[in-house]
C-alpha positions in Angstrom: 47.9 56.4 212.1 45.3 56.2 209.7 44.4 53.8 207.4 42.8 55.4 204.1 41.4 52.6 202.7 39.0 52.8 205.3 36.0 55.0 204.6 35.0 55.0 208.3 38.4 55.4 209.6 38.6 58.8 207.4 35.3 60.0 208.0 35.8 59.5 211.9 38.9 61.4 211.5 37.5 64.2 210.3 34.5 64.4 212.8 37.3 64.3 215.6 39.1 67.2 213.8 36.0 69.1 214.0 35.7 67.9 217.5 39.2 68.8 218.5 39.9 72.2 216.6 36.2 73.3 215.1 37.8 73.6 211.4 40.1 72.6 208.6 42.1 74.8 206.6 44.4 72.7 204.3 43.7 68.9 203.8 46.4 67.1 201.9 45.5 63.8 200.4 49.3 62.0 199.9 48.9 58.4 200.9 50.3 56.3 198.2 52.0 53.2 197.3 53.1 51.1 194.1 53.8 48.1 192.7 56.3 47.7 189.6 55.1 45.3 187.2 53.8 45.2 183.9 50.1 44.7 183.0 50.7 41.2 181.9 52.0 40.5 185.6 50.0 42.9 187.7 47.7 41.0 189.8 44.2 41.8 190.3 45.2 41.9 193.9 47.9 44.4 193.3 45.2 46.6 191.2 43.1 46.3 194.3 45.5 47.2 197.1 47.1 50.4 195.1 43.6 51.8 194.0 42.3 51.3 197.6 44.8 53.7 199.0 46.0 55.8 196.1 42.5 56.5 194.9 39.8 55.5 197.5 42.0 56.9 200.0 41.6 60.5 198.2 38.4 60.3 197.2 37.3 59.2 201.2 39.8 62.1 202.3 37.9 65.0 200.1 34.7 63.8 200.6 34.9 63.4 204.8 36.3 67.2 204.4 34.7 68.8 201.7 31.6 69.5 203.7 33.5 71.0 206.5 35.3 73.0 204.2 32.1 74.5 202.4 30.3 75.1 205.6 33.0 77.5 206.3 33.5 78.5 203.1 37.0 78.7 203.2 39.6 76.1 203.0 41.5 73.8 200.3 42.1 70.7 199.4 45.3 69.3 198.2 45.1 66.1 196.3 48.6 64.7 195.4 48.7 62.7 191.9 51.9 62.4 190.2 53.7 63.2 186.9 52.4 59.7 186.2 48.9 61.4 186.4 50.4 63.5 183.3 51.8 60.1 181.2 51.8 56.8 181.3 54.8 54.7 182.0 55.8 50.9 181.8 55.4 48.6 184.3 53.3 51.0 186.8 49.7 50.2 185.6 47.8 50.1 188.9 49.4 53.6 190.2 49.4 55.4 187.0 45.5 54.6 186.3 45.3 55.8 190.3 47.0 58.8 189.6 45.3 59.8 186.4 42.3 59.1 188.5 43.0 61.6 191.1 44.0 64.4 188.6 40.6 63.7 186.8 38.7 64.0 190.3 40.9 67.5 191.1 39.8 68.8 188.0 36.3 68.4 188.4 36.4 69.8 191.6 38.1 73.0 189.8 34.7 72.8 187.7 32.4 72.9 190.7 34.2 75.0 193.4 34.5 78.5 192.3 32.4 81.0 194.3 32.2 78.6 197.2 35.4 80.0 199.0 37.1 76.5 199.0 40.0 75.7 196.5 41.3 72.3 195.1 45.3 72.1 194.5 46.2 69.1 191.9 50.5 68.1 192.8 52.0 66.5 190.4 55.6 65.3 192.1 58.4 64.0 190.0 61.4 62.2 191.2 60.7 62.5 194.8 63.3 60.2 197.3 60.6 58.9 199.7 60.1 55.5 201.2 57.8 54.4 197.9 61.1 54.4 196.3 62.7 52.2 199.2 60.2 49.5 199.2 60.3 46.2 197.4 57.8 47.0 195.1 59.2 45.0 192.2 58.1 41.8 193.1 58.2 40.4 189.4 61.8 40.7 188.3 61.4 40.2 184.6 63.9 42.3 182.1 61.4 45.1 181.8 60.9 45.3 185.6 64.3 45.6 186.1 65.3 48.0 183.8 62.4 50.4 184.6 63.7 49.7 188.5 66.8 50.9 187.6 66.0 53.9 185.8 63.3 55.1 188.1 65.8 54.6 191.2 67.9 57.0 189.3 65.5 59.8 189.1 64.3 59.9 192.7 66.4 62.9 193.3 64.6 65.3 195.3 64.5 65.3 198.9 60.8 65.2 200.8 62.1 68.4 202.2 62.3 70.5 199.0 59.2 68.7 197.5 57.4 70.0 200.4 58.5 73.6 200.6 57.9 73.8 196.7 54.2 72.3 197.7 53.7 75.2 200.1 55.2 77.9 198.0 52.5 76.9 195.0 49.9 77.0 197.5 51.0 80.5 198.7 50.8 81.6 195.4 47.4 80.2 194.8 48.6 77.8 192.0 46.1 75.3 190.9 48.7 72.8 189.6 51.8 72.5 191.2 54.4 70.4 189.3 57.4 70.0 191.7 60.7 67.7 191.9 63.1 66.2 189.6 61.5 65.9 185.9 58.1 66.9 186.8 58.0 70.2 184.3 59.6 68.6 181.4 57.3 65.7 181.7 54.5 68.1 181.8 55.2 69.4 178.3 56.3 66.2 176.8 52.7 65.0 177.7 51.3 68.3 176.0 53.5 68.9 172.9 53.6 65.1 172.0 50.3 63.7 173.7 49.9 60.7 171.2 53.9 59.8 170.8 55.4 60.5 174.1 55.7 56.8 174.8 58.7 56.7 172.6 60.6 59.0 174.4 59.7 57.7 177.8 61.0 54.2 176.6 64.0 55.8 175.5 65.2 57.4 178.6 64.2 54.1 180.7 66.2 52.3 178.3 63.3 50.0 177.0 
């Protein structure tokens, strides 16, 4: 198991891949965690933990493998953000901060990689029924947290297998941004059509 919070471990893993296989084609930065809490209730330790995994893990994976792909002049970095890298949601500040940052990193690569033979793909999953939904991440059982947790669990209906198939299909088609899973396309368009007022719709959906 690779601890993506460790820069040394991730870079060592990249070295081992080259040693054992000689090359890499697809690098998928997917590790993630979340804690459900308002900004008021989110401790600094929670911010640090979530950002270490969700953001620094992606930065380490990108930096460790990008030189390999550039040297090959072929390959693909796949960074998994979230629909909450498109718009914000209550009670997920640390998660949302990290996923917006992953989006910013990947969209920067879009500007830097043309002509290199390497591409970057940004994935925005919606409601995926992964282990992240089964973790006891609602450690602050305030009224808002409880409502958001209940509403979120009801949205996590896409299986990991279906999500993976959608990602592979998008990679085959060469799309730079992949919207996969329950609600992803809808939230994408809401964020674009109502950039300053989507919060009203989000809060209504969550029953707040």
